[in-house]
Backbone as CSV, one residue per row, in Angstrom:
resi,resn,N_x,N_y,N_z,CA_x,CA_y,CA_z,C_x,C_y,C_z
1,MET,-13.835,9.198,-3.395,-13.118,8.924,-2.162,-11.710,8.438,-2.511
2,LYS,-10.786,8.800,-1.673,-9.397,8.373,-1.875,-8.888,7.689,-0.615
3,LEU,-7.804,6.948,-0.779,-7.182,6.236,0.331,-5.747,6.718,0.495
4,LYS,-5.358,6.982,1.728,-3.963,7.300,2.027,-3.330,6.027,2.561
5,VAL,-2.339,5.524,1.845,-1.674,4.267,2.195,-0.253,4.594,2.643
6,THR,0.140,4.075,3.807,1.464,4.332,4.368,2.174,3.016,4.622
7,LEU,3.424,2.917,4.164,4.233,1.718,4.395,4.779,1.764,5.815
8,ARG,4.458,0.764,6.636,4.895,0.717,8.026,5.990,-0.300,8.289
9,ARG,6.072,-1.337,7.460,7.117,-2.348,7.613,7.764,-2.569,6.259
10,SER,9.030,-2.882,6.274,9.808,-3.026,5.047,9.400,-4.271,4.251
11,GLY,9.595,-4.189,2.941,9.350,-5.328,2.071,10.547,-6.250,1.946
12,ILE,11.653,-5.913,2.607,12.859,-6.738,2.550,12.564,-8.106,3.173
13,GLY,12.938,-9.159,2.477,12.737,-10.515,2.972,11.347,-11.054,2.713
14,ARG,10.507,-10.285,2.052,9.148,-10.729,1.736,9.148,-11.430,0.382
15,PRO,8.117,-12.226,0.113,8.034,-12.891,-1.187,7.986,-11.864,-2.331
16,PRO,8.491,-12.234,-3.488,8.517,-11.300,-4.622,7.154,-10.704,-4.963
17,LYS,6.084,-11.475,-4.862,4.750,-10.950,-5.193,4.372,-9.806,-4.260
18,GLN,4.729,-9.908,-2.978,4.413,-8.836,-2.042,5.247,-7.593,-2.347
19,ARG,6.505,-7.772,-2.699,7.349,-6.624,-3.056,6.837,-5.947,-4.319
20,GLU,6.384,-6.743,-5.286,5.818,-6.176,-6.510,4.533,-5.412,-6.221
21,THR,3.732,-5.916,-5.290,2.502,-5.231,-4.911,2.817,-3.890,-4.264
22,LEU,3.812,-3.861,-3.379,4.215,-2.587,-2.772,4.688,-1.608,-3.840
23,ARG,5.457,-2.094,-4.798,5.933,-1.246,-5.882,4.758,-0.741,-6.722
24,GLY,3.776,-1.606,-6.935,2.582,-1.216,-7.689,1.773,-0.146,-6.984
25,LEU,1.794,-0.166,-5.664,1.118,0.873,-4.890,1.943,2.156,-4.830
26,GLY,3.187,2.078,-5.268,4.048,3.261,-5.249,4.738,3.487,-3.929
27,LEU,4.821,2.438,-3.108,5.442,2.561,-1.786,6.861,2.009,-1.854
28,THR,7.844,2.871,-1.607,9.234,2.457,-1.717,10.008,2.613,-0.422
29,ARG,9.549,3.488,0.470,10.280,3.737,1.716,9.362,3.549,2.917
30,VAL,9.909,3.067,4.005,9.140,2.949,5.241,8.707,4.347,5.654
31,SER,7.476,4.481,6.080,6.818,5.743,6.444,6.446,6.579,5.222
32,GLY,6.694,6.066,4.030,6.270,6.771,2.821,4.787,6.569,2.596
33,SER,4.110,7.600,2.095,2.666,7.547,1.887,2.319,7.884,0.450
34,ARG,1.173,7.381,0.017,0.602,7.721,-1.283,-0.892,7.887,-1.101
35,VAL,-1.476,8.806,-1.820,-2.926,8.971,-1.859,-3.387,8.390,-3.181
36,LEU,-4.246,7.370,-3.100,-4.671,6.615,-4.283,-6.189,6.608,-4.381
37,GLU,-6.695,6.409,-5.595,-8.131,6.280,-5.808,-8.642,5.019,-5.109
38,ASP,-9.862,5.087,-4.606,-10.475,3.945,-3.933,-11.169,3.075,-4.978
39,THR,-10.415,2.110,-5.530,-10.963,1.195,-6.525,-10.830,-0.238,-6.005
40,PRO,-11.598,-1.162,-6.557,-11.480,-2.555,-6.116,-10.068,-3.119,-6.281
41,SER,-9.358,-2.731,-7.331,-8.015,-3.269,-7.543,-7.042,-2.747,-6.479
42,ILE,-7.159,-1.477,-6.115,-6.302,-0.917,-5.065,-6.636,-1.563,-3.732
43,ARG,-7.914,-1.770,-3.456,-8.314,-2.441,-2.205,-7.732,-3.849,-2.139
44,GLY,-7.737,-4.559,-3.264,-7.173,-5.909,-3.305,-5.675,-5.903,-3.054
45,MET,-4.977,-4.911,-3.620,-3.531,-4.808,-3.398,-3.237,-4.518,-1.925
46,ILE,-4.024,-3.636,-1.325,-3.842,-3.318,0.101,-4.087,-4.566,0.945
47,ALA,-5.085,-5.357,0.588,-5.394,-6.576,1.340,-4.232,-7.568,1.290
48,LYS,-3.526,-7.639,0.149,-2.403,-8.581,0.016,-1.233,-8.221,0.911
49,VAL,-1.059,-6.938,1.193,0.081,-6.502,2.007,-0.400,-5.765,3.267
50,SER,-1.574,-6.147,3.756,-2.178,-5.442,4.892,-1.313,-5.506,6.152
51,HIS,-0.465,-6.507,6.262,0.417,-6.639,7.414,1.617,-5.701,7.332
52,LEU,1.805,-5.040,6.192,2.939,-4.135,5.993,2.518,-2.663,5.913
53,VAL,1.232,-2.408,5.697,0.780,-1.038,5.467,-0.339,-0.649,6.425
54,GLU,-0.551,0.657,6.524,-1.724,1.221,7.185,-2.437,2.068,6.149
55,TRP,-3.752,2.179,6.245,-4.491,3.008,5.302,-5.628,3.715,6.003
56,GLU,-6.041,4.818,5.411,-7.177,5.578,5.923,-7.861,6.260,4.757
57,GLN,-9.157,6.523,4.914,-9.905,7.227,3.876,-9.704,8.718,4.052
58,VAL,-9.526,9.415,2.936,-9.400,10.870,2.956,-10.334,11.443,1.903
59,ASP,-10.789,12.655,2.126,-11.599,13.335,1.124,-10.676,13.887,0.058
60,GLY,-11.064,13.721,-1.174,-10.131,14.135,-2.175,-10.772,14.661,-3.379
């Protein structure tokens, strides 16, 4: 299973750890998306910035 993660709000003005998490997910632009493996570490990163992103499960 894979997850499609989309950046909905900018990381500007956010704490450095949140910006680093967005960078780790590969999200650099608002409305930019990435399809990532569904692993516990990716789920944890999404949880840290859940107020900035949207995600959905996709078949992959």
